[in-house]
C-alpha positions as a Markdown table, in Angstrom:
| # | Residue | x | y | z |
|---|---|---|---|---|
| 1 | Met | 52.0 | 33.8 | 87.0 |
| 2 | Asn | 51.0 | 37.0 | 85.7 |
| 3 | Val | 51.2 | 39.6 | 88.8 |
| 4 | Ala | 54.7 | 38.1 | 88.9 |
| 5 | Leu | 55.8 | 38.9 | 85.2 |
| 6 | Leu | 54.4 | 42.5 | 86.2 |
| 7 | Val | 56.0 | 43.2 | 89.8 |
| 8 | Phe | 59.2 | 42.4 | 88.0 |
| 9 | Thr | 58.3 | 44.0 | 84.9 |
| 10 | Ile | 58.1 | 47.4 | 87.0 |
| 11 | Ile | 61.2 | 46.5 | 89.7 |
| 12 | Gly | 63.2 | 46.3 | 86.6 |
| 13 | Ser | 62.1 | 48.8 | 85.4 |
| 14 | Thr | 62.5 | 51.2 | 88.6 |
| 15 | Ile | 65.9 | 50.4 | 89.2 |
| 16 | Ala | 67.2 | 51.0 | 85.5 |
| 17 | Leu | 65.3 | 54.0 | 86.3 |
| 18 | Val | 67.0 | 54.8 | 89.9 |
| 19 | Val | 70.7 | 54.2 | 87.7 |
| 20 | Ala | 70.4 | 56.3 | 85.1 |
| 21 | Glu | 69.2 | 59.5 | 87.6 |
| 22 | Thr | 71.7 | 58.6 | 90.4 |
| 23 | Thr | 74.4 | 57.9 | 86.8 |
| 24 | Leu | 73.2 | 61.5 | 85.6 |
| 25 | Ala | 73.6 | 63.0 | 88.8 |
| 26 | Trp | 77.7 | 61.7 | 89.3 |
| 27 | Trp | 78.2 | 62.9 | 85.8 |
| 28 | Val | 76.5 | 66.8 | 86.7 |
| 29 | Tyr | 78.4 | 66.7 | 89.9 |
| 30 | Arg | 82.3 | 65.6 | 88.0 |
| 31 | Arg | 81.3 | 68.6 | 85.8 |
| 32 | Gly | 80.6 | 70.7 | 88.5 |
| 33 | Val | 83.5 | 70.5 | 89.9 |
| 34 | Ala | 85.5 | 70.5 | 87.2 |
| 35 | Ala | 84.5 | 73.4 | 86.3 |
| 36 | Gly | 85.1 | 74.6 | 89.6 |
| 37 | Leu | 88.7 | 74.3 | 89.6 |
| 38 | Glu | 89.3 | 75.9 | 85.7 |
| 39 | Arg | 87.6 | 78.7 | 86.7 |
| 40 | Ala | 89.8 | 79.1 | 90.4 |
| 41 | Gly | 92.6 | 78.0 | 88.2 |
| 42 | Arg | 92.5 | 81.0 | 85.9 |
| 43 | Ala | 91.6 | 83.3 | 89.2 |
| 44 | Gly | 94.9 | 82.0 | 90.4 |
| 45 | Asp | 96.9 | 82.3 | 86.5 |
| 46 | Gln | 95.0 | 85.9 | 86.1 |
| 47 | Ala | 96.5 | 87.3 | 89.6 |
| 48 | Arg | 100.1 | 86.1 | 88.2 |
| 49 | Ile | 99.7 | 87.8 | 85.8 |
| 50 | Glu | 98.2 | 90.9 | 87.1 |
| 51 | Thr | 101.9 | 90.2 | 89.6 |
| 52 | Leu | 104.3 | 89.9 | 87.1 |
| 53 | Glu | 103.0 | 92.4 | 85.2 |
| 54 | Arg | 103.6 | 95.4 | 88.4 |
| 55 | Lys | 107.3 | 93.7 | 88.5 |
| 56 | Leu | 107.7 | 94.2 | 85.6 |
| 57 | Ala | 106.8 | 98.2 | 85.6 |
| 58 | Gln | 108.6 | 98.4 | 88.6 |
| 59 | Thr | 112.0 | 97.1 | 86.8 |
| 60 | Gln | 111.2 | 99.0 | 83.7 |
| 61 | Ala | 111.2 | 102.4 | 85.9 |
| 62 | Glu | 113.7 | 100.6 | 87.7 |
| 63 | Leu | 116.3 | 101.0 | 84.2 |
| 64 | Thr | 114.9 | 103.9 | 83.2 |
| 65 | Ala | 116.2 | 105.6 | 86.3 |
| 66 | Ile | 119.7 | 103.9 | 86.3 |
| 67 | Gln | 120.0 | 104.9 | 82.3 |
| 68 | Pro | 122.4 | 107.8 | 81.9 |
| 69 | Lys | 120.5 | 110.1 | 79.9 |
| 70 | Arg | 121.5 | 111.7 | 77.2 |
| 71 | Arg | 121.1 | 115.2 | 76.0 |
| 72 | Arg | 121.2 | 115.9 | 72.7 |
| 73 | Ala | 122.9 | 118.9 | 71.0 |
């Protein structure tokens, strides 16, 4: 009976350890995926900002070109 109790204790501890390690690995994986998505989103946002800045510069140049030039006396 004593040996059986020891075997069940070892098996139970091993199962608990495997479940804990699996849960930790899954958590680390999900955090990595979330971080990757966040970084990709930032890269996309940065590209959109650069595009808008370029369009703003073009619009300002066009506006400057069509404004009548005033000469001061």
